[in-house]
MISE-330408 format. One line per 4 residues: number of its first residue (from 1); their letters; for each residue x, y, z of C-alpha. Coordinates in nm, 3 decimals. Layout:
// MISE-330408
NUM> a> X/Y/Z ~ ... .
***
This chain:
// MISE-330408
1> mlnk> 0.699/1.108/-1.914 ~ 0.876/1.268/-1.615 ~ 0.642/1.361/-1.327 ~ 0.365/1.153/-1.478 .
5> kifa> 0.241/0.839/-1.311 ~ 0.237/0.540/-1.542 ~ -0.083/0.337/-1.559 ~ -0.210/0.016/-1.718 .
9> liga> -0.575/-0.088/-1.744 ~ -0.734/-0.434/-1.737 ~ -1.085/-0.451/-1.884 ~ -1.046/-0.162/-2.129 .
13> sgyi> -1.367/-0.231/-2.323 ~ -1.588/-0.236/-2.014 ~ -1.877/0.003/-1.960 ~ -1.695/0.196/-1.690 .
17> aprh> -1.346/0.186/-1.845 ~ -1.378/0.523/-2.029 ~ -1.425/0.698/-1.694 ~ -1.096/0.549/-1.574 .
21> mrai> -0.921/0.655/-1.895 ~ -1.059/1.005/-1.853 ~ -0.952/1.014/-1.489 ~ -0.597/0.909/-1.579 .
25> ketg> -0.590/1.178/-1.849 ~ -0.747/1.454/-1.637 ~ -0.505/1.390/-1.351 ~ -0.218/1.446/-1.593 .
29> nelv> -0.095/1.090/-1.608 ~ -0.023/0.834/-1.880 ~ -0.189/0.506/-1.977 ~ 0.074/0.291/-2.145 .
33> aald> -0.101/-0.046/-2.177 ~ -0.455/-0.183/-2.185 ~ -0.594/-0.535/-2.193 ~ -0.928/-0.670/-2.306 .
37> pydg> -1.027/-0.980/-2.504 ~ -1.275/-0.762/-2.698 ~ -1.089/-0.545/-2.947 ~ -1.352/-0.290/-3.055 .
41> igim> -1.246/-0.006/-2.827 ~ -1.229/0.311/-3.032 ~ -1.258/0.504/-2.706 ~ -0.880/0.461/-2.682 .
45> dsnf> -0.843/0.712/-2.967 ~ -1.000/0.985/-2.756 ~ -0.772/0.922/-2.463 ~ -0.448/0.731/-2.516 .
49> pqah> -0.408/0.633/-2.883 ~ -0.039/0.558/-2.826 ~ -0.103/0.306/-2.549 ~ -0.012/-0.056/-2.618 .
53> ffte> -0.321/-0.274/-2.648 ~ -0.347/-0.647/-2.585 ~ -0.626/-0.898/-2.633 ~ -0.427/-1.182/-2.474 .
57> yerf> -0.345/-1.188/-2.104 ~ -0.008/-1.359/-2.160 ~ 0.121/-1.084/-2.389 ~ -0.002/-0.816/-2.149 .
61> drfv> 0.173/-1.001/-1.865 ~ 0.498/-1.005/-2.067 ~ 0.472/-0.629/-2.132 ~ 0.402/-0.541/-1.769 .
65> dkwh> 0.682/-0.765/-1.646 ~ 0.929/-0.610/-1.889 ~ 0.833/-0.255/-1.787 ~ 0.837/-0.357/-1.421 .
69> rdgn> 1.211/-0.433/-1.457 ~ 1.286/-0.095/-1.616 ~ 1.317/0.164/-1.341 ~ 1.227/0.448/-1.576 .
73> kkie> 0.913/0.285/-1.712 ~ 0.776/0.101/-1.413 ~ 0.396/0.079/-1.410 ~ 0.284/0.233/-1.081 .
77> yigi> -0.093/0.178/-1.096 ~ -0.315/-0.077/-1.269 ~ -0.684/0.008/-1.310 ~ -0.927/-0.284/-1.302 .
81> ttpn> -1.264/-0.264/-1.477 ~ -1.324/-0.632/-1.548 ~ -1.627/-0.847/-1.458 ~ -1.679/-0.852/-1.082 .
85> ylhd> -1.575/-1.214/-1.023 ~ -1.233/-1.146/-1.179 ~ -1.146/-0.844/-0.963 ~ -0.951/-1.027/-0.694 .
89> shir> -0.744/-1.217/-0.953 ~ -0.654/-0.898/-1.138 ~ -0.577/-0.716/-0.814 ~ -0.332/-0.995/-0.729 .
93> falk> -0.173/-0.952/-1.072 ~ -0.125/-0.579/-1.012 ~ 0.025/-0.617/-0.665 ~ 0.258/-0.901/-0.765 .
97> ngah> 0.385/-0.688/-1.053 ~ 0.479/-0.404/-0.822 ~ 0.180/-0.180/-0.896 ~ -0.098/-0.041/-0.681 .
101> aice> -0.446/-0.158/-0.787 ~ -0.741/0.078/-0.846 ~ -1.048/-0.140/-0.872 ~ -1.410/-0.077/-0.959 .
105> kplv> -1.686/-0.177/-0.719 ~ -1.773/-0.427/-0.594 ~ -1.412/-0.476/-0.499 ~ -1.472/-0.850/-0.456 .
109> lnph> -1.775/-1.073/-0.419 ~ -1.715/-1.200/-0.064 ~ -1.538/-1.079/0.254 ~ -1.292/-1.370/0.260 .
113> nidq> -1.150/-1.236/-0.068 ~ -1.054/-0.918/0.120 ~ -0.866/-1.124/0.379 ~ -0.654/-1.286/0.108 .
117> lkii> -0.580/-0.955/-0.060 ~ -0.465/-0.808/0.271 ~ -0.201/-1.080/0.291 ~ -0.073/-0.993/-0.057 .
121> eeet> -0.073/-0.622/0.027 ~ 0.157/-0.701/0.319 ~ 0.377/-0.928/0.108 ~ 0.422/-0.678/-0.176 .
125> gkkv> 0.399/-0.343/0.002 ~ 0.151/-0.227/-0.264 ~ -0.200/-0.097/-0.198 ~ -0.550/-0.180/-0.315 .
129> ynil> -0.785/0.112/-0.374 ~ -1.159/0.083/-0.431 ~ -1.367/0.331/-0.632 ~ -1.629/0.445/-0.378 .
133> qlrl> -1.717/0.762/-0.564 ~ -2.040/0.843/-0.379 ~ -1.828/0.925/-0.074 ~ -1.680/1.210/-0.282 .
137> hdsi> -2.016/1.350/-0.403 ~ -2.070/1.700/-0.263 ~ -2.436/1.644/-0.167 ~ -2.357/1.316/0.005 .
141> ialk> -2.068/1.469/0.197 ~ -2.308/1.744/0.309 ~ -2.565/1.481/0.416 ~ -2.302/1.297/0.618 .
145> ekit> -2.199/1.620/0.793 ~ -2.565/1.700/0.873 ~ -2.636/1.353/1.010 ~ -2.313/1.347/1.211 .
149> kele> -2.411/1.674/1.382 ~ -2.761/1.545/1.456 ~ -2.624/1.222/1.601 ~ -2.392/1.418/1.826 .
153> qnpn> -2.707/1.567/1.981 ~ -2.906/1.243/1.975 ~ -2.676/0.938/1.943 ~ -2.962/0.686/1.958 .
157> kvyd> -3.169/0.840/1.677 ~ -3.277/0.590/1.411 ~ -3.369/0.739/1.073 ~ -3.625/0.583/0.839 .
161> idlt> -3.492/0.562/0.483 ~ -3.636/0.439/0.153 ~ -3.378/0.367/-0.115 ~ -3.516/0.309/-0.466 .
165> ylts> -3.294/0.261/-0.767 ~ -3.407/0.138/-1.108 ~ -3.183/0.145/-1.412 ~ -3.330/-0.019/-1.720 .
169> rgkw> -3.134/-0.293/-1.893 ~ -3.229/-0.491/-2.202 ~ -3.226/-0.864/-2.271 ~ -2.850/-0.855/-2.332 .
173> yfvs> -2.798/-0.796/-1.960 ~ -2.921/-1.143/-1.869 ~ -2.708/-1.310/-2.138 ~ -2.393/-1.126/-2.027 .
177> wkgd> -2.184/-1.187/-1.714 ~ -2.386/-0.915/-1.540 ~ -2.691/-1.141/-1.538 ~ -2.498/-1.437/-1.397 .
181> eaks> -2.500/-1.419/-1.017 ~ -2.185/-1.631/-0.993 ~ -1.998/-1.369/-1.197 ~ -2.162/-1.038/-1.099 .
185> ggia> -2.293/-1.120/-0.752 ~ -2.648/-1.037/-0.863 ~ -2.846/-0.713/-0.866 ~ -2.752/-0.608/-0.511 .
189> snig> -2.379/-0.640/-0.584 ~ -2.395/-0.499/-0.934 ~ -2.608/-0.187/-0.893 ~ -2.664/-0.162/-0.518 .
193> vhff> -2.326/-0.198/-0.353 ~ -2.228/0.170/-0.383 ~ -2.557/0.279/-0.221 ~ -2.508/0.028/0.061 .
197> dmls> -2.155/0.159/0.108 ~ -2.275/0.519/0.117 ~ -2.558/0.453/0.362 ~ -2.349/0.246/0.603 .
201> wifg> -2.074/0.511/0.578 ~ -2.323/0.773/0.701 ~ -2.557/0.577/0.929 ~ -2.327/0.314/1.075 .
205> piee> -2.260/-0.057/1.040 ~ -2.529/-0.310/0.963 ~ -2.699/-0.488/1.252 ~ -2.966/-0.688/1.068 .
209> nivh> -3.012/-0.778/0.702 ~ -3.350/-0.898/0.565 ~ -3.443/-0.980/0.205 ~ -3.804/-0.962/0.085 .
213> lkqp> -3.756/-1.007/-0.289 ~ -3.481/-1.173/-0.486 ~ -3.514/-1.247/-0.855 ~ -3.282/-1.187/-1.151 .
217> dana> -3.423/-0.842/-1.239 ~ -3.514/-0.710/-0.892 ~ -3.401/-0.737/-0.531 ~ -3.550/-0.573/-0.222 .
221> glmk> -3.505/-0.588/0.151 ~ -3.457/-0.412/0.481 ~ -3.123/-0.312/0.633 ~ -3.111/-0.218/0.996 .
225> lkna> -2.804/0.000/1.039 ~ -2.689/0.141/1.371 ~ -2.875/0.468/1.307 ~ -3.117/0.390/1.024 .
229> nvrw> -3.373/0.141/0.903 ~ -3.340/0.125/0.524 ~ -3.611/-0.023/0.303 ~ -3.444/-0.077/-0.034 .
233> flsv> -3.556/-0.176/-0.383 ~ -3.322/-0.229/-0.680 ~ -3.415/-0.332/-1.031 ~ -3.303/-0.335/-1.394 .
237> nydy> -3.662/-0.383/-1.520 ~ -3.812/-0.079/-1.699 ~ -4.165/-0.197/-1.614 ~ -4.117/-0.106/-1.247 .
241> ipen> -4.024/0.257/-1.313 ~ -4.302/0.495/-1.198 ~ -4.535/0.601/-1.480 ~ -4.469/0.973/-1.426 .
245> vkat> -4.097/0.910/-1.475 ~ -4.157/0.700/-1.787 ~ -4.365/0.987/-1.928 ~ -4.057/1.211/-1.921 .
249> gktt> -3.866/0.960/-2.135 ~ -3.626/0.864/-1.857 ~ -3.521/0.502/-1.814 ~ -3.359/0.546/-1.474 .
253> frsi> -3.518/0.632/-1.140 ~ -3.316/0.707/-0.828 ~ -3.465/0.815/-0.495 ~ -3.351/0.831/-0.135 .
257> ivdg> -3.606/0.949/0.121 ~ -3.475/1.023/0.470 ~ -3.742/1.065/0.740 ~ -4.000/1.154/0.476 .
261> eefe> -3.783/1.408/0.291 ~ -3.641/1.345/-0.056 ~ -3.264/1.368/-0.061 ~ -3.166/1.542/-0.384 .
265> fseg> -2.849/1.414/-0.551 ~ -2.943/1.381/-0.917 ~ -2.647/1.585/-1.044 ~ -2.274/1.592/-0.983 .
269> ftdl> -2.178/1.244/-1.098 ~ -1.979/1.322/-1.411 ~ -1.637/1.384/-1.260 ~ -1.644/1.151/-0.959 .
273> htrs> -1.394/0.905/-1.108 ~ -1.148/1.187/-1.165 ~ -1.200/1.296/-0.804 ~ -1.145/0.936/-0.695 .
277> yehi> -0.813/0.923/-0.880 ~ -0.711/1.260/-0.732 ~ -0.804/1.127/-0.389 ~ -0.581/0.822/-0.441 .
281> lngs> -0.291/1.012/-0.594 ~ -0.283/1.268/-0.312 ~ -0.215/0.989/-0.064 ~ -0.572/0.918/0.046 .
285> gfgl> -0.797/0.666/-0.129 ~ -1.035/0.402/0.004 ~ -0.857/0.080/0.091 ~ -0.955/-0.279/0.157 .
289> eear> -1.109/-0.231/0.500 ~ -1.329/0.054/0.379 ~ -1.487/-0.182/0.128 ~ -1.554/-0.457/0.380 .
293> nsin> -1.887/-0.334/0.522 ~ -2.064/-0.312/0.185 ~ -1.910/-0.640/0.068 ~ -2.041/-0.806/0.384 .
297> ivsv> -2.388/-0.666/0.316 ~ -2.416/-0.789/-0.045 ~ -2.257/-1.124/0.035 ~ -2.519/-1.190/0.304 .
301> irkl> -2.803/-1.073/0.076 ~ -2.690/-1.332/-0.179 ~ -2.732/-1.610/0.077 ~ -3.063/-1.503/0.239 .
305> tplg> -3.400/-1.654/0.155 ~ -3.655/-1.386/0.055 ~ -3.952/-1.343/0.290 ~ -4.200/-1.203/0.038 .
309> lqge> -4.455/-0.943/0.146 ~ -4.392/-0.975/0.518 ~ -4.271/-0.718/0.769 ~ -4.134/-0.377/0.670 .
313> yhpf> -4.097/-0.426/0.295 ~ -4.036/-0.152/0.035 ~ -4.365/-0.041/-0.128 ~ -4.228/-0.118/-0.477 .
317> ckkv> -4.226/-0.489/-0.383 ~ -4.598/-0.489/-0.463 ~ -4.511/-0.406/-0.825 ~ -4.340/-0.746/-0.844 .
321> ln> -4.514/-0.967/-0.588 ~ -4.889/-1.004/-0.558 .
***
């Protein structure tokens, strides 16, 4: 195990967990322990069949603590792919056990959670890293470089952007923690936070946040960033997908239009978690403060009262509101 980093994973049966397992494997490292109350995770066989597996937190805690006290087997990183509302608790567990935390998005549900985690970072000397994989997507990096150059010539330019993202989910979604706003943060936190992070990373911090539509299967609003006005629509309802997209058999629709031009980024997603792990392991990585802007945005959206069909609303709002 020399030269390999030693990892543990909390939330091993989650939807996104296989990408973390693959990233650990593809970066040449070792997963030694995984935790999840659900025990049907055959995906372990394809990645780390020798890893210890726990369905009870207390036994996982005992294992991590024991390895923490063995200098040759110390767990250096703990991946966190649990339900959103548990992220800050599991990050604390990682830091207090002498490991860095690599956490899925949204990092936490509210900005004050970041403040508390910063204190524990300082106390333990360990770091919190957030998976913000869109910042590592080649097309998005190219867009940021293009916009940065344009803003150097015209610093006050304000772009008009339409963000549309629909990813169909069945009835199970609303029975699971993902459909419970107290646990997932709602649609904007669950499926929108990485787009909000990407757009505010490119076009600057948010200056005004307006919500036009907020219901369990769809959210929409307007974000005024420093250099862009973004009309956004997010949904998990198949009915709102454009008919021409449905005709192709697709159940997901993703579109970003910048000043009337479609921004193409439909490919290049498959290895972004591995890139994220490489980014962290080479001494970079996105820390607590880099998550704050998008967490602020989704936290405010959760609290705002929707305006309905007033002002500069996304055209897809008419699919929902009459």
